[in-house]
C-alpha atoms as a printed R data frame, in Angstrom:
    type eleno elety resid chain resno       x       y      z
1   ATOM     1    CA   MET     A     1 -42.975 -66.705 -7.998
2   ATOM     2    CA   GLY     A     2 -44.391 -67.384 -4.610
3   ATOM     3    CA   ARG     A     3 -42.080 -70.376 -4.118
4   ATOM     4    CA   ASN     A     4 -38.833 -68.485 -4.404
5   ATOM     5    CA   GLY     A     5 -39.983 -65.954 -1.813
6   ATOM     6    CA   CYS     A     6 -39.786 -62.854 -3.991
7   ATOM     7    CA   GLN     A     7 -43.489 -62.055 -4.140
8   ATOM     8    CA   THR     A     8 -44.142 -63.192 -0.559
9   ATOM     9    CA   SER     A     9 -41.469 -60.848  0.799
10  ATOM    10    CA   LEU     A    10 -43.263 -57.900 -0.833
11  ATOM    11    CA   ARG     A    11 -46.714 -58.883  0.423
12  ATOM    12    CA   ARG     A    12 -45.909 -58.562  4.116
13  ATOM    13    CA   PRO     A    13 -44.673 -54.931  4.068
14  ATOM    14    CA   VAL     A    14 -47.524 -53.894  1.764
15  ATOM    15    CA   ALA     A    15 -50.104 -55.631  3.969
16  ATOM    16    CA   LEU     A    16 -48.574 -54.049  7.062
17  ATOM    17    CA   LEU     A    17 -48.647 -50.602  5.438
18  ATOM    18    CA   VAL     A    18 -52.296 -51.024  4.407
19  ATOM    19    CA   LEU     A    19 -53.158 -52.160  7.932
20  ATOM    20    CA   LEU     A    20 -51.389 -49.167  9.508
21  ATOM    21    CA   ILE     A    21 -53.012 -46.651  7.165
22  ATOM    22    CA   GLY     A    22 -56.440 -48.205  7.714
23  ATOM    23    CA   GLY     A    23 -55.943 -48.125 11.481
24  ATOM    24    CA   ALA     A    24 -54.854 -44.489 11.403
25  ATOM    25    CA   LEU     A    25 -57.888 -43.524  9.327
26  ATOM    26    CA   LEU     A    26 -60.189 -45.406 11.700
27  ATOM    27    CA   VAL     A    27 -58.698 -43.718 14.773
28  ATOM    28    CA   SER     A    28 -58.867 -40.245 13.225
29  ATOM    29    CA   ALA     A    29 -62.484 -40.784 12.121
30  ATOM    30    CA   CYS     A    30 -63.505 -41.908 15.579
31  ATOM    31    CA   ALA     A    31 -61.616 -39.167 17.400
32  ATOM    32    CA   GLY     A    32 -63.554 -36.215 15.946
33  ATOM    33    CA   GLN     A    33 -63.773 -32.977 17.859
34  ATOM    34    CA   ARG     A    34 -64.879 -33.072 21.434
35  ATOM    35    CA   GLN     A    35 -67.825 -30.898 22.402
36  ATOM    36    CA   ALA     A    36 -66.995 -28.173 24.902
37  ATOM    37    CA   PRO     A    37 -68.489 -28.933 28.312
38  ATOM    38    CA   ALA     A    38 -71.383 -26.843 29.571
39  ATOM    39    CA   GLY     A    39 -70.138 -23.679 31.226
40  ATOM    40    CA   THR     A    40 -67.071 -23.294 28.995
41  ATOM    41    CA   PRO     A    41 -66.282 -19.571 28.763
42  ATOM    42    CA   ALA     A    42 -66.614 -17.931 25.354
43  ATOM    43    CA   TRP     A    43 -62.945 -16.905 25.370
44  ATOM    44    CA   VAL     A    44 -61.899 -20.569 25.614
45  ATOM    45    CA   GLN     A    45 -64.165 -21.569 22.726
46  ATOM    46    CA   GLU     A    46 -63.154 -18.633 20.490
47  ATOM    47    CA   GLY     A    47 -59.404 -18.866 21.100
48  ATOM    48    CA   GLN     A    48 -56.699 -16.237 21.076
49  ATOM    49    CA   GLY     A    49 -56.358 -13.194 18.862
50  ATOM    50    CA   PRO     A    50 -58.497 -10.079 18.461
51  ATOM    51    CA   ALA     A    51 -61.745 -10.140 20.432
52  ATOM    52    CA   MET     A    52 -64.497  -7.773 21.503
53  ATOM    53    CA   ALA     A    53 -65.722  -7.848 25.097
54  ATOM    54    CA   GLN     A    54 -68.319  -5.422 26.475
55  ATOM    55    CA   GLY     A    55 -67.718  -3.085 23.528
56  ATOM    56    CA   THR     A    56 -63.941  -2.909 24.060
57  ATOM    57    CA   ARG     A    57 -61.320  -4.172 21.602
58  ATOM    58    CA   TYR     A    58 -58.823  -6.598 23.156
59  ATOM    59    CA   LEU     A    59 -55.987  -8.800 22.019
60  ATOM    60    CA   TYR     A    60 -56.239 -12.184 23.765
61  ATOM    61    CA   GLY     A    61 -53.529 -14.674 24.653
62  ATOM    62    CA   ILE     A    62 -54.697 -17.991 26.069
63  ATOM    63    CA   GLY     A    63 -52.450 -20.350 27.983
64  ATOM    64    CA   VAL     A    64 -53.366 -23.995 28.522
65  ATOM    65    CA   VAL     A    65 -51.652 -26.572 30.703
66  ATOM    66    CA   GLY     A    66 -52.508 -30.155 31.519
67  ATOM    67    CA   LYS     A    67 -53.620 -31.221 34.953
68  ATOM    68    CA   MET     A    68 -50.917 -31.049 37.638
69  ATOM    69    CA   LYS     A    69 -50.876 -32.033 41.288
70  ATOM    70    CA   SER     A    70 -50.177 -28.472 42.425
71  ATOM    71    CA   ARG     A    71 -52.944 -26.045 41.536
72  ATOM    72    CA   VAL     A    72 -50.603 -23.115 42.257
73  ATOM    73    CA   LEU     A    73 -48.022 -24.384 39.746
74  ATOM    74    CA   MET     A    74 -50.754 -25.143 37.216
75  ATOM    75    CA   ARG     A    75 -52.110 -21.607 37.480
76  ATOM    76    CA   ALA     A    76 -48.637 -20.028 37.240
77  ATOM    77    CA   ALA     A    77 -47.758 -22.145 34.192
78  ATOM    78    CA   ALA     A    78 -51.040 -21.262 32.443
79  ATOM    79    CA   ASP     A    79 -50.507 -17.560 33.235
80  ATOM    80    CA   ASN     A    80 -46.989 -17.629 31.771
81  ATOM    81    CA   LYS     A    81 -48.165 -19.409 28.644
82  ATOM    82    CA   ALA     A    82 -50.993 -16.891 28.219
83  ATOM    83    CA   LYS     A    83 -48.532 -13.979 28.429
84  ATOM    84    CA   ASN     A    84 -46.266 -15.614 25.844
85  ATOM    85    CA   LYS     A    85 -49.185 -16.291 23.516
86  ATOM    86    CA   LEU     A    86 -50.326 -12.680 23.878
87  ATOM    87    CA   GLY     A    87 -46.837 -11.557 22.854
88  ATOM    88    CA   ARG     A    88 -47.222 -13.552 19.620
89  ATOM    89    CA   VAL     A    89 -50.691 -12.120 19.012
90  ATOM    90    CA   VAL     A    90 -49.363  -8.572 19.475
91  ATOM    91    CA   ASP     A    91 -46.464  -9.309 17.094
92  ATOM    92    CA   ASP     A    92 -48.928 -10.614 14.496
93  ATOM    93    CA   TYR     A    93 -51.078  -7.499 14.876
94  ATOM    94    CA   VAL     A    94 -48.047  -5.198 14.534
95  ATOM    95    CA   ASP     A    95 -46.910  -7.116 11.429
96  ATOM    96    CA   ALA     A    96 -50.381  -6.712  9.906
97  ATOM    97    CA   LEU     A    97 -50.396  -3.009 10.816
98  ATOM    98    CA   MET     A    98 -47.008  -2.485  9.126
99  ATOM    99    CA   ALA     A    99 -48.158  -4.390  6.032
100 ATOM   100    CA   ALA     A   100 -51.268  -2.221  5.808
101 ATOM   101    CA   TYR     A   101 -49.190   0.928  6.316
102 ATOM   102    CA   ALA     A   102 -46.755  -0.130  3.583
103 ATOM   103    CA   ASP     A   103 -49.698  -0.202  1.149
104 ATOM   104    CA   ALA     A   104 -50.993   3.177  2.296
105 ATOM   105    CA   PRO     A   105 -50.352   6.296  0.183
106 ATOM   106    CA   GLN     A   106 -48.802   8.217  3.102
107 ATOM   107    CA   ALA     A   107 -46.060   5.586  3.541
108 ATOM   108    CA   ALA     A   108 -42.620   6.509  2.246
109 ATOM   109    CA   GLY     A   109 -39.077   5.324  2.799
110 ATOM   110    CA   THR     A   110 -36.464   2.806  1.801
111 ATOM   111    CA   SER     A   111 -36.485  -0.876  2.704
112 ATOM   112    CA   GLU     A   112 -33.764  -0.181  5.261
113 ATOM   113    CA   THR     A   113 -35.944   2.478  6.858
114 ATOM   114    CA   TRP     A   114 -38.913   0.100  6.816
115 ATOM   115    CA   THR     A   115 -36.959  -2.608  8.580
116 ATOM   116    CA   GLN     A   116 -35.816  -0.193 11.269
117 ATOM   117    CA   VAL     A   117 -39.306   1.253 11.780
118 ATOM   118    CA   HIS     A   118 -40.788  -2.251 11.935
119 ATOM   119    CA   GLN     A   119 -38.262  -3.289 14.600
120 ATOM   120    CA   GLU     A   120 -38.952  -0.134 16.599
121 ATOM   121    CA   LEU     A   121 -42.685  -0.709 16.346
122 ATOM   122    CA   ARG     A   122 -42.322  -4.306 17.547
123 ATOM   123    CA   ALA     A   123 -40.133  -3.208 20.458
124 ATOM   124    CA   LEU     A   124 -42.666  -0.554 21.380
125 ATOM   125    CA   ALA     A   125 -45.493  -3.093 21.243
126 ATOM   126    CA   GLY     A   126 -43.457  -5.438 23.435
127 ATOM   127    CA   ALA     A   127 -43.036  -2.644 25.963
128 ATOM   128    CA   THR     A   128 -46.827  -2.426 26.151
129 ATOM   129    CA   LEU     A   129 -47.168  -6.071 27.239
130 ATOM   130    CA   PRO     A   130 -46.601  -5.371 30.964
131 ATOM   131    CA   THR     A   131 -49.918  -3.467 30.928
132 ATOM   132    CA   ALA     A   132 -51.716  -6.672 29.924
133 ATOM   133    CA   VAL     A   133 -53.626  -8.461 32.654
134 ATOM   134    CA   ILE     A   134 -54.523 -12.044 33.426
135 ATOM   135    CA   SER     A   135 -58.253 -11.542 33.582
136 ATOM   136    CA   ASP     A   136 -59.734 -15.020 33.875
137 ATOM   137    CA   HIS     A   137 -59.039 -18.685 34.583
138 ATOM   138    CA   TRP     A   138 -61.017 -21.847 33.897
139 ATOM   139    CA   GLN     A   139 -60.458 -25.554 34.425
140 ATOM   140    CA   ASP     A   140 -62.045 -28.101 32.120
141 ATOM   141    CA   PRO     A   141 -63.938 -30.488 34.407
142 ATOM   142    CA   GLU     A   142 -63.565 -33.373 31.946
143 ATOM   143    CA   THR     A   143 -59.853 -33.180 31.050
144 ATOM   144    CA   GLY     A   144 -58.456 -31.210 33.981
145 ATOM   145    CA   ASN     A   145 -56.762 -28.786 31.554
146 ATOM   146    CA   TYR     A   146 -56.310 -25.344 33.066
147 ATOM   147    CA   PHE     A   147 -56.798 -22.187 30.970
148 ATOM   148    CA   ALA     A   148 -55.653 -18.611 31.594
149 ATOM   149    CA   LEU     A   149 -56.709 -15.509 29.665
150 ATOM   150    CA   CYS     A   150 -54.261 -12.629 29.275
151 ATOM   151    CA   ARG     A   151 -55.674  -9.585 27.529
152 ATOM   152    CA   LEU     A   152 -54.456  -6.232 26.348
153 ATOM   153    CA   GLU     A   153 -56.692  -3.352 25.365
154 ATOM   154    CA   LEU     A   154 -56.025  -2.370 21.767
155 ATOM   155    CA   SER     A   155 -56.372   1.305 22.686
156 ATOM   156    CA   ALA     A   156 -53.414   0.998 25.114
157 ATOM   157    CA   LEU     A   157 -51.226  -0.357 22.314
158 ATOM   158    CA   LEU     A   158 -52.345   2.257 19.776
159 ATOM   159    CA   HIS     A   159 -51.907   5.160 22.213
160 ATOM   160    CA   ARG     A   160 -48.397   3.986 23.057
161 ATOM   161    CA   ILE     A   161 -47.606   3.933 19.335
162 ATOM   162    CA   ALA     A   162 -49.082   7.430 18.916
163 ATOM   163    CA   ARG     A   163 -46.947   8.828 21.767
164 ATOM   164    CA   ALA     A   164 -43.676   7.284 20.554
165 ATOM   165    CA   ARG     A   165 -41.167   9.951 19.555
166 ATOM   166    CA   ILE     A   166 -39.057   7.539 17.528
167 ATOM   167    CA   LEU     A   167 -41.786   6.581 15.032
168 ATOM   168    CA   PRO     A   168 -42.641   8.682 11.953
169 ATOM   169    CA   GLU     A   169 -45.695  10.917 12.317
170 ATOM   170    CA   PRO     A   170 -47.546   9.403  9.319
171 ATOM   171    CA   LEU     A   171 -47.261   5.934 10.890
172 ATOM   172    CA   LYS     A   172 -48.572   7.188 14.225
173 ATOM   173    CA   ARG     A   173 -51.579   8.836 12.551
174 ATOM   174    CA   PHE     A   174 -52.159   5.721 10.472
175 ATOM   175    CA   ALA     A   175 -52.091   3.497 13.580
176 ATOM   176    CA   LEU     A   176 -54.689   5.628 15.362
177 ATOM   177    CA   GLN     A   177 -56.985   5.876 12.328
178 ATOM   178    CA   GLU     A   178 -56.589   2.471 10.716
179 ATOM   179    CA   GLY     A   179 -55.565   0.329 13.696
180 ATOM   180    CA   PRO     A   180 -59.130  -0.192 14.948
181 ATOM   181    CA   LEU     A   181 -60.329  -0.967 11.407
182 ATOM   182    CA   LEU     A   182 -57.578  -3.539 10.976
183 ATOM   183    CA   PHE     A   183 -58.615  -5.057 14.289
184 ATOM   184    CA   ASP     A   184 -62.242  -5.228 13.144
185 ATOM   185    CA   ARG     A   185 -61.193  -7.060  9.975
186 ATOM   186    CA   GLN     A   186 -59.139  -9.543 12.034
187 ATOM   187    CA   ASN     A   187 -61.741  -9.998 14.751
188 ATOM   188    CA   ARG     A   188 -63.567 -13.291 14.553
189 ATOM   189    CA   SER     A   189 -65.841 -12.988 17.566
190 ATOM   190    CA   SER     A   190 -69.069 -11.193 18.206
191 ATOM   191    CA   ASP     A   191 -69.483  -8.699 21.019
192 ATOM   192    CA   SER     A   192 -69.975 -10.677 24.219
């Protein structure tokens, strides 16, 4: 069969595919995870989400940008990314809070009511974001990547929820009582 070219025409693509897969496996095995350089802040190593710092509960958003010629632009871009990431973290927390409330005995209402309350809660949480602060920056000396930390105190978010006139009273009480416990379950860092 080799003389008529049928088997030979199949060998080349198969050999090429095996070579590509083998090369990809070799590259991925060699790449591994890079060790964080000495002096890397804990917030960079732990990543975004719920975090404890000096006994206070925070929601962290971390923005990262590659090295740029202008340090001012690099810092502004990292700050903006950190704020956007924090917005996603807050949305995730609010979604988890609503899911926990839906399972709670004090929750009542129709699915239409739930959807409306969930949207109002998300809007309220979004209105809390301007109180978040960019609290730290760090540049990786090896890669040049620039990091920004945007954080929001959980208590600020929960107190805004508790003061909202538009939300049902049982949800507001639930947020104040169970919100910190939900945070503690989501938190993946130790007190630093």
